[in-house]
C-alpha positions as CSV (number, residue, x, y, z in Angstrom):
1,X,77.8,-110.0,-16.1
2,X,75.8,-108.4,-18.9
3,X,72.7,-108.6,-16.8
4,X,74.4,-107.1,-13.7
5,X,75.7,-104.3,-15.8
6,X,72.2,-103.7,-17.2
7,X,70.7,-103.3,-13.7
8,X,73.6,-101.6,-12.1
9,X,72.9,-98.4,-10.2
10,X,74.7,-96.3,-12.7
11,X,72.8,-97.8,-15.6
12,X,69.4,-97.2,-13.8
13,X,70.2,-93.6,-13.1
14,X,71.0,-93.0,-16.8
15,X,67.9,-94.7,-18.0
16,X,65.7,-92.8,-15.4
17,X,67.0,-89.5,-16.6
18,X,66.3,-90.4,-20.2
19,X,62.8,-91.6,-19.4
20,X,62.1,-88.5,-17.2
21,X,63.1,-86.2,-20.1
22,X,60.8,-87.9,-22.5
23,X,58.0,-87.7,-20.0
24,X,58.6,-84.0,-19.5
25,X,58.4,-83.3,-23.2
26,X,55.0,-85.2,-23.4
27,X,53.6,-83.2,-20.4
28,X,54.8,-79.9,-21.9
29,X,53.1,-80.8,-25.3
30,X,49.9,-81.8,-23.5
31,X,49.9,-78.6,-21.5
32,X,50.5,-76.5,-24.7
33,X,47.6,-78.3,-26.5
34,X,45.4,-77.7,-23.5
35,X,46.2,-74.0,-23.5
36,X,45.5,-73.8,-27.2
37,X,42.2,-75.6,-26.7
38,X,41.2,-73.3,-23.8
39,X,42.0,-70.2,-25.9
40,X,40.2,-71.6,-28.8
41,X,37.3,-72.5,-26.6
42,X,37.2,-69.0,-25.1
43,X,37.2,-67.4,-28.6
44,X,34.6,-69.8,-29.8
45,X,32.5,-69.0,-26.7
46,X,32.6,-65.3,-27.5
47,X,31.6,-65.9,-31.0
48,X,28.8,-68.3,-30.4
49,X,25.1,-67.4,-30.6
50,X,24.0,-64.6,-28.3
51,X,20.7,-65.3,-26.5
52,X,17.6,-63.8,-28.1
53,X,16.8,-60.2,-27.1
54,X,13.5,-58.4,-27.4
55,X,13.6,-54.9,-29.0
56,X,10.7,-52.4,-29.0
57,X,10.3,-49.7,-31.7
58,X,7.8,-47.0,-32.5
59,X,6.4,-47.0,-36.0
60,X,8.0,-44.3,-38.2
61,X,11.1,-43.9,-35.9
62,X,14.6,-45.4,-36.6
63,X,15.5,-48.5,-34.7
64,X,18.8,-50.3,-34.1
65,X,19.0,-54.1,-34.0
66,X,22.2,-54.7,-32.0
67,X,24.9,-57.2,-32.8
68,X,28.4,-56.5,-31.5
69,X,31.6,-58.2,-30.4
70,X,33.0,-57.5,-27.0
71,X,35.7,-54.8,-26.9
72,X,38.5,-57.2,-25.9
73,X,37.8,-59.5,-28.8
74,X,37.3,-56.8,-31.5
75,X,40.5,-54.9,-30.6
76,X,43.3,-55.5,-33.0
77,X,41.1,-56.7,-35.8
78,X,40.0,-54.9,-39.0
79,X,36.8,-56.4,-40.2
80,X,36.1,-54.2,-43.1
81,X,37.6,-56.5,-45.8
82,X,37.7,-59.7,-43.9
83,X,34.1,-60.2,-42.7
84,X,30.8,-61.6,-44.1
85,X,27.6,-60.3,-42.5
86,X,24.1,-61.7,-43.3
87,X,20.9,-60.6,-41.6
88,X,17.7,-62.8,-42.0
89,X,14.1,-62.1,-41.0
90,X,11.0,-64.2,-40.2
91,X,7.7,-62.5,-39.6
92,X,6.3,-62.4,-36.1
93,X,2.8,-63.8,-36.9
94,X,4.2,-66.4,-39.2
95,X,2.3,-69.4,-40.6
96,X,3.6,-72.9,-39.9
97,X,5.3,-73.0,-43.3
98,X,7.0,-69.6,-43.0
99,X,10.7,-69.6,-43.4
100,X,13.6,-67.2,-43.0
101,X,14.6,-64.9,-45.9
102,X,17.7,-62.8,-46.3
103,X,17.3,-59.1,-45.6
104,X,20.8,-57.8,-45.9
105,X,24.3,-59.2,-46.6
106,X,27.8,-57.8,-47.2
107,X,30.8,-59.8,-48.4
108,X,34.5,-59.4,-47.8
109,X,34.9,-57.3,-50.9
110,X,32.1,-54.9,-49.8
111,X,29.5,-56.3,-52.1
112,X,26.0,-55.7,-50.7
113,X,22.6,-57.3,-51.2
114,X,19.4,-55.8,-49.8
115,X,15.9,-57.4,-50.0
116,X,13.5,-55.1,-52.0
117,X,10.9,-54.7,-49.1
118,X,13.7,-53.1,-46.9
119,X,15.4,-51.0,-49.6
120,X,16.4,-48.2,-48.9
121,X,15.6,-48.3,-45.2
122,X,18.3,-50.8,-44.2
123,X,21.7,-49.6,-43.2
124,X,24.9,-51.2,-41.8
125,X,27.5,-48.6,-40.7
126,X,30.8,-49.2,-42.5
127,X,32.8,-47.4,-39.9
128,X,31.3,-49.6,-37.1
129,X,32.7,-52.7,-38.7
130,X,36.2,-51.6,-37.6
131,X,34.9,-51.8,-34.0
132,X,33.1,-55.1,-34.4
133,X,29.7,-53.6,-34.5
134,X,27.4,-55.3,-37.0
135,X,24.1,-53.8,-35.9
136,X,21.3,-53.4,-38.4
137,X,19.5,-50.0,-38.7
138,X,15.9,-49.7,-40.0
139,X,15.2,-46.0,-40.9
140,X,12.3,-45.9,-40.2
141,X,10.7,-48.9,-38.7
142,X,7.4,-50.2,-40.2
143,X,4.7,-52.4,-38.7
144,X,5.6,-55.1,-41.2
145,X,9.2,-55.2,-39.9
146,X,8.1,-56.9,-36.7
147,X,9.4,-60.4,-36.2
148,X,12.6,-62.4,-35.6
149,X,15.9,-61.3,-36.9
150,X,19.1,-63.4,-37.1
151,X,22.6,-62.2,-37.9
152,X,25.5,-64.5,-39.0
153,X,28.9,-62.9,-39.0
154,X,32.0,-64.8,-40.3
155,X,35.6,-63.6,-40.0
156,X,39.1,-65.1,-40.0
157,X,39.1,-66.4,-36.4
158,X,35.5,-67.4,-35.9
159,X,31.9,-66.3,-36.2
160,X,29.2,-64.4,-34.3
161,X,25.5,-65.2,-34.2
162,X,22.8,-62.8,-32.9
163,X,19.1,-63.5,-32.5
164,X,16.5,-60.7,-31.8
165,X,12.8,-60.3,-31.6
166,X,11.6,-56.9,-32.9
167,X,8.2,-55.6,-31.9
168,X,6.8,-52.4,-33.5
169,X,4.1,-50.5,-31.9
170,X,2.0,-47.4,-32.6
171,X,1.8,-44.3,-30.4
172,X,-1.1,-41.9,-30.6
173,X,-3.0,-39.2,-28.8
174,X,-6.7,-39.1,-29.2
175,X,-8.9,-36.2,-28.4
176,X,-12.5,-36.3,-27.1
177,X,-14.4,-34.6,-28.6
178,X,-12.5,-34.9,-31.9
179,X,-12.1,-32.4,-34.6
180,X,-11.8,-28.6,-34.3
181,X,-12.7,-27.3,-30.9
182,X,-14.3,-24.0,-30.0
183,X,-13.4,-21.5,-27.3
184,X,-14.8,-22.2,-23.8
185,X,-15.3,-25.9,-24.7
186,X,-13.6,-28.9,-23.0
187,X,-11.3,-31.7,-24.3
188,X,-9.8,-34.9,-22.9
189,X,-6.5,-36.1,-24.4
190,X,-5.4,-39.7,-24.1
191,X,-1.8,-40.8,-24.8
192,X,-1.2,-44.5,-25.5
193,X,1.3,-47.0,-26.9
194,X,0.2,-50.6,-27.8
195,X,2.6,-52.4,-25.5
196,X,1.2,-54.9,-23.0
197,X,3.2,-54.0,-19.9
198,X,2.3,-50.8,-18.1
199,X,4.6,-47.8,-18.4
200,X,6.7,-46.4,-15.6
201,X,5.8,-42.8,-16.2
202,X,3.8,-40.5,-18.6
203,X,4.8,-36.9,-18.9
204,X,2.8,-34.2,-20.6
205,X,4.6,-31.1,-21.8
206,X,4.3,-28.1,-24.1
207,X,7.2,-26.3,-25.7
208,X,9.6,-28.5,-23.6
209,X,8.0,-27.3,-20.3
210,X,6.2,-30.1,-18.3
211,X,2.5,-29.5,-17.6
212,X,1.9,-28.7,-13.9
213,X,-1.6,-29.4,-12.5
214,X,-3.7,-26.2,-12.4
215,X,-7.3,-25.0,-12.8
216,X,-6.9,-25.2,-16.6
217,X,-4.7,-28.4,-16.9
218,X,-5.3,-31.7,-15.2
219,X,-2.7,-34.3,-16.2
220,X,-3.3,-37.9,-14.9
221,X,-1.1,-40.7,-16.1
222,X,-1.9,-41.0,-19.8
223,X,-4.7,-38.4,-19.7
224,X,-4.8,-34.6,-19.9
225,X,-8.0,-32.8,-19.2
226,X,-8.6,-29.2,-20.4
227,X,-11.9,-27.9,-18.9
228,X,-11.9,-24.5,-20.6
229,X,-10.2,-24.2,-24.0
230,X,-9.0,-20.9,-25.4
231,X,-7.3,-19.9,-28.6
232,X,-4.0,-19.9,-26.7
233,X,-4.4,-23.7,-26.3
234,X,-4.2,-24.2,-30.0
235,X,-1.0,-25.9,-31.2
236,X,1.1,-29.0,-30.3
237,X,0.9,-30.9,-27.0
238,X,3.6,-33.5,-26.3
239,X,3.4,-36.8,-24.5
240,X,6.4,-39.0,-23.4
241,X,5.9,-42.6,-22.2
242,X,8.7,-44.4,-20.4
243,X,8.9,-48.1,-19.7
244,X,10.8,-50.0,-16.9
245,X,13.4,-51.4,-19.4
246,X,14.4,-47.8,-20.4
247,X,12.4,-47.7,-23.7
248,X,10.6,-44.5,-24.2
249,X,8.3,-43.1,-26.9
250,X,7.1,-39.6,-27.7
251,X,4.1,-38.4,-29.6
252,X,2.6,-35.0,-30.3
253,X,-1.0,-33.9,-30.9
254,X,-1.9,-30.7,-32.6
255,X,-5.0,-29.1,-31.0
256,X,-7.1,-27.0,-33.3
257,X,-9.2,-24.4,-31.5
258,X,-11.6,-22.0,-33.3
259,X,-12.7,-18.7,-31.9
260,X,-13.6,-15.2,-32.9
261,X,-11.0,-12.5,-32.7
262,X,-10.6,-10.2,-30.9
263,X,-10.2,-12.5,-28.0
264,X,-11.1,-9.8,-25.4
265,X,-13.2,-6.8,-25.7
266,X,-11.5,-4.2,-27.9
267,X,-12.1,-0.5,-28.3
268,X,-11.8,1.1,-31.8
269,X,-11.3,5.0,-31.8
270,X,-12.5,6.9,-34.9
271,X,-13.1,10.5,-35.7
272,X,-16.6,11.7,-36.3
273,X,-17.5,11.7,-40.0
274,X,-14.9,9.1,-41.1
275,X,-15.1,5.5,-42.1
276,X,-14.4,2.6,-39.8
277,X,-14.1,-1.2,-39.9
278,X,-15.0,-3.2,-36.7
279,X,-12.9,-6.4,-36.8
280,X,-14.4,-9.9,-36.4
281,X,-12.3,-12.9,-37.6
282,X,-12.6,-16.6,-37.2
283,X,-9.2,-17.9,-36.2
284,X,-7.3,-19.9,-36.9
285,X,-8.9,-20.2,-40.3
286,X,-9.5,-23.9,-41.2
287,X,-9.6,-22.9,-44.9
288,X,-12.5,-21.1,-46.6
289,X,-15.8,-21.8,-44.9
290,X,-18.5,-20.7,-47.4
291,X,-22.0,-19.9,-46.2
292,X,-21.1,-18.6,-42.8
293,X,-22.9,-15.4,-41.8
294,X,-22.2,-13.3,-38.7
295,X,-24.9,-11.3,-36.9
296,X,-23.8,-7.9,-35.6
297,X,-25.8,-6.6,-32.7
298,X,-25.9,-2.8,-32.7
299,X,-25.8,-0.7,-29.5
300,X,-28.7,1.0,-27.8
301,X,-31.2,-1.5,-29.3
302,X,-30.7,-0.2,-32.8
303,X,-31.2,-3.7,-34.4
304,X,-28.7,-5.9,-36.1
305,X,-26.7,-6.3,-39.3
306,X,-25.8,-9.5,-41.2
307,X,-22.2,-9.8,-42.6
308,X,-21.1,-12.7,-44.8
309,X,-17.5,-14.0,-44.4
310,X,-14.9,-13.4,-47.1
311,X,-12.1,-15.6,-48.3
312,X,-10.1,-14.9,-45.1
313,X,-13.1,-15.8,-42.8
314,X,-13.4,-12.2,-41.8
315,X,-16.8,-10.8,-40.8
316,X,-15.8,-7.1,-40.3
317,X,-18.6,-4.5,-40.0
318,X,-17.9,-1.4,-42.2
319,X,-19.5,1.9,-41.2
320,X,-19.4,5.1,-43.3
321,X,-19.7,8.7,-42.0
322,X,-19.6,7.7,-38.4
323,X,-21.6,9.9,-36.0
324,X,-21.6,10.2,-32.2
325,X,-25.0,8.4,-32.1
326,X,-23.3,5.2,-33.5
327,X,-20.9,5.0,-30.5
328,X,-21.3,2.0,-28.1
329,X,-20.8,-1.7,-27.7
330,X,-21.1,-4.0,-30.8
331,X,-21.3,-7.8,-30.7
332,X,-20.3,-10.1,-33.5
333,X,-22.1,-13.5,-33.2
334,X,-21.4,-16.6,-35.2
335,X,-22.9,-20.1,-35.1
336,X,-20.4,-22.8,-36.0
337,X,-20.8,-26.6,-35.6
338,X,-23.6,-26.1,-33.1
339,X,-21.6,-23.7,-31.0
340,X,-22.2,-19.9,-30.5
341,X,-19.1,-17.8,-30.9
342,X,-19.1,-14.1,-29.9
343,X,-16.7,-11.1,-29.9
344,X,-17.2,-7.7,-28.4
345,X,-16.0,-4.4,-29.9
346,X,-16.6,-0.9,-28.5
347,X,-16.8,2.0,-31.0
348,X,-15.5,5.2,-29.5
349,X,-16.2,8.3,-31.5
350,X,-13.9,11.4,-31.2
351,X,-15.7,14.8,-31.7
352,X,-14.6,18.4,-31.5
353,X,-17.0,21.3,-30.9
354,X,-16.5,25.1,-30.5
355,X,-17.7,26.3,-27.1
356,X,-17.4,29.1,-24.7
357,X,-15.9,28.5,-21.2
358,X,-15.0,30.4,-18.1
359,X,-17.1,32.1,-15.5
360,X,-18.2,34.9,-17.9
361,X,-18.3,32.6,-20.9
362,X,-16.1,35.1,-22.7
363,X,-13.4,32.7,-23.5
364,X,-13.7,30.8,-26.8
365,X,-12.2,27.4,-27.4
366,X,-12.5,23.9,-28.8
367,X,-13.6,20.9,-26.7
368,X,-12.4,17.4,-27.7
369,X,-14.5,14.5,-26.4
370,X,-14.7,10.7,-26.7
371,X,-18.0,8.9,-26.7
372,X,-18.2,6.6,-24.7
373,X,-15.5,7.9,-22.3
374,X,-13.5,5.3,-20.3
375,X,-11.6,7.8,-18.0
376,X,-8.3,6.3,-19.3
377,X,-7.9,8.7,-22.2
378,X,-5.8,11.9,-22.2
379,X,-5.7,14.5,-25.0
380,X,-3.1,16.5,-26.8
381,X,-3.8,19.4,-29.2
382,X,-1.2,19.9,-32.0
383,X,-1.0,21.5,-35.4
384,X,-0.8,19.2,-38.4
385,X,3.0,19.6,-38.2
386,X,2.9,18.6,-34.5
387,X,3.4,22.0,-33.0
388,X,1.6,22.6,-29.7
389,X,2.2,26.4,-29.4
390,X,2.5,26.0,-25.6
391,X,-1.0,24.7,-25.2
392,X,-1.3,22.4,-22.1
393,X,-2.5,18.8,-22.5
394,X,-6.2,18.4,-22.0
395,X,-9.5,18.3,-23.9
396,X,-9.8,22.1,-24.1
397,X,-8.0,24.3,-26.6
398,X,-8.1,28.0,-25.8
399,X,-8.4,30.1,-29.0
400,X,-6.1,33.1,-28.7
401,X,-4.4,35.3,-31.2
402,X,-1.7,32.7,-31.9
403,X,-4.2,29.9,-32.2
404,X,-6.3,31.8,-34.7
405,X,-3.3,32.0,-37.0
406,X,-3.5,28.2,-37.4
407,X,-6.4,27.1,-39.6
408,X,-6.3,23.4,-38.7
409,X,-5.9,21.9,-35.3
410,X,-5.6,18.2,-34.5
411,X,-6.9,16.5,-31.3
412,X,-4.9,13.4,-30.5
413,X,-6.3,10.8,-28.0
414,X,-3.9,8.6,-26.0
415,X,-4.1,5.8,-23.5
416,X,-0.7,5.8,-21.8
417,X,2.0,6.3,-24.4
418,X,-0.1,4.8,-27.2
419,X,-2.1,7.0,-29.6
420,X,-5.6,5.6,-30.1
421,X,-7.0,8.1,-32.6
422,X,-7.1,11.7,-33.8
423,X,-9.4,14.2,-35.4
424,X,-8.8,17.5,-37.3
425,X,-10.8,20.7,-36.8
426,X,-10.7,23.7,-39.2
427,X,-11.1,27.1,-37.5
428,X,-12.4,28.5,-40.8
429,X,-15.5,26.4,-40.5
430,X,-16.6,27.2,-36.9
431,X,-20.0,25.8,-36.1
432,X,-19.8,23.0,-38.6
433,X,-18.2,20.5,-36.3
434,X,-15.0,18.5,-36.6
435,X,-13.5,18.1,-40.1
436,X,-11.4,15.1,-41.0
437,X,-7.9,15.4,-42.3
438,X,-8.9,13.4,-45.4
439,X,-10.9,16.5,-46.7
440,X,-8.7,18.9,-48.6
441,X,-8.6,22.7,-47.8
442,X,-9.8,23.4,-51.4
443,X,-13.0,21.5,-50.8
444,X,-13.5,23.3,-47.4
445,X,-13.2,26.8,-49.1
446,X,-15.9,25.8,-51.6
447,X,-18.1,24.8,-48.7
448,X,-17.6,28.3,-47.2
449,X,-19.1,30.0,-50.3
450,X,-22.0,27.7,-50.6
451,X,-24.4,29.4,-48.0
452,X,-24.0,32.8,-49.7
453,X,-24.7,31.5,-53.2
454,X,-27.7,29.6,-51.9
455,X,-29.2,32.7,-50.3
456,X,-28.8,34.7,-53.6
457,X,-30.5,31.9,-55.5
458,X,-33.4,31.9,-53.1
459,X,-33.7,35.7,-53.4
460,X,-33.8,35.5,-57.1
461,X,-36.5,32.9,-57.0
462,X,-38.6,35.1,-54.7
463,X,-38.2,38.1,-57.0
464,X,-39.2,36.0,-60.0
465,X,-42.3,34.7,-58.3
466,X,-43.3,38.2,-57.3
467,X,-42.8,39.5,-60.9
468,X,-44.8,36.7,-62.3
469,X,-47.7,37.5,-59.9
470,X,-47.7,41.2,-60.8
471,X,-47.7,40.3,-64.4
472,X,-50.7,38.1,-64.1
473,X,-52.7,40.7,-62.2
474,X,-51.9,43.4,-64.8
475,X,-52.6,41.1,-67.7
476,X,-56.2,40.9,-66.6
477,X,-56.6,44.7,-66.5
478,X,-54.5,45.9,-69.4
479,X,-55.5,45.5,-73.0
480,X,-53.7,43.4,-75.5
481,X,-51.8,46.4,-76.9
482,X,-49.3,46.2,-74.1
483,X,-47.5,43.3,-75.7
484,X,-44.1,45.1,-75.5
485,X,-44.4,45.1,-71.6
486,X,-45.3,41.4,-71.7
487,X,-42.3,40.7,-73.8
488,X,-40.1,42.6,-71.3
489,X,-41.4,40.6,-68.4
490,X,-40.8,37.4,-70.2
491,X,-37.3,38.5,-71.0
492,X,-36.8,39.4,-67.3
493,X,-37.9,35.9,-66.3
494,X,-35.7,34.2,-68.7
495,X,-32.7,36.3,-67.5
496,X,-33.5,35.4,-63.9
497,X,-33.7,31.7,-64.7
498,X,-30.4,31.8,-66.6
499,X,-28.7,33.6,-63.6
500,X,-30.1,31.0,-61.2
501,X,-28.8,28.1,-63.3
502,X,-25.4,29.8,-63.5
503,X,-25.4,30.3,-59.7
504,X,-26.2,26.6,-59.1
505,X,-23.5,25.5,-61.5
506,X,-21.0,27.6,-59.7
507,X,-22.0,26.0,-56.3
508,X,-21.5,22.5,-57.6
509,X,-17.9,23.2,-58.6
């Protein structure tokens, strides 16, 4: 009976339910463990070693060695006080016995350790740790930084490993011919970066504006050809190289061009009788260049002058008391590094003469002229206080009653709205030519008295000579008893000489 009761249907049902419950608990436990293992495996997979990545950098420019957690894993974690980060380095061209050495490390308490060769160029952003960014910055990158880098990051729920290969290259622009260039010469610029794969594009620019092919600029891949260099080409030229992986590198080359200023033919206006300085300057000045001498070629075949450069590399030609005969085209020639440099300057002399004009030549006036004349000048007559007295513009100044009341008139020479030069004429000195404004009226009045005093002195000399001749003739005929007359003649001669000396002294004042 006991056996029948044991295998009765009711007993089987109870035991089946009991066994099914236990089986369900085991399956639930297995499923829970499986889920934990899968989650753990997924976390461990995210924190395992990331495949090695190749990074390129330009020498002297900051570079980032990336090592970051994905955004879904780093969210909700604060790694600032719970993480340990260690970066190690092994040189690229390592020997068989070379090993890894620690470059940078930071502990949970924020304690840092940096290898001396990298200090103080190595940085790890503290704020980036909150976002799971453990990238290493090298500011700047050096050639010796090239090689393998390995990062080990440990935090509460796992770890992260990063492996990178850093390659550091040099970018440069070479010029052929090298060194300072001279105007009208040519140069070929070559932009390069020592990376084995070819670039996707090379762009030349200046001041942020890309260079467009023209008769003066020929860009071709990494080359830029300038067939005719001018002073305006001096300065930086930029080159940007872009590679298929997105890496780009920029480099600038400073082109130094030497030439004589002025760059184009220049005209210098000056009043007759004044001083002038004709400019000639080596620009841009590469420091003091002792021993350089410029040869100035004078107009109308009047020879040449040699001028040594000063401490500013200036070879200006200075002329005193300029006359109309000195007007014309001057050339400043300089030999530098086997090249001949030249600048052209025209000296235009302004003169004023008193002339008669009109059909009957009864009208008197002043004529203002420029030598040489370029047919671009126009003239304006004014007083020294810029009053025109209703005189129309032009080279002629009609001398009427009102004009005669003004002693000094100024002729101003213009090209367009720009005044080029001016000269002052004094009506009190008619016939003596244009007078410069630098001469004071007092000196001019002294000059007016000089011809009269000179005539009186010559007359006195003639009278003295005639008296001396008469005295000699009479001395031969008269006896010695006329000594009183002889004394009178000698006294007259001494008086004439004293008056002459007094007259000359007065003229000099």
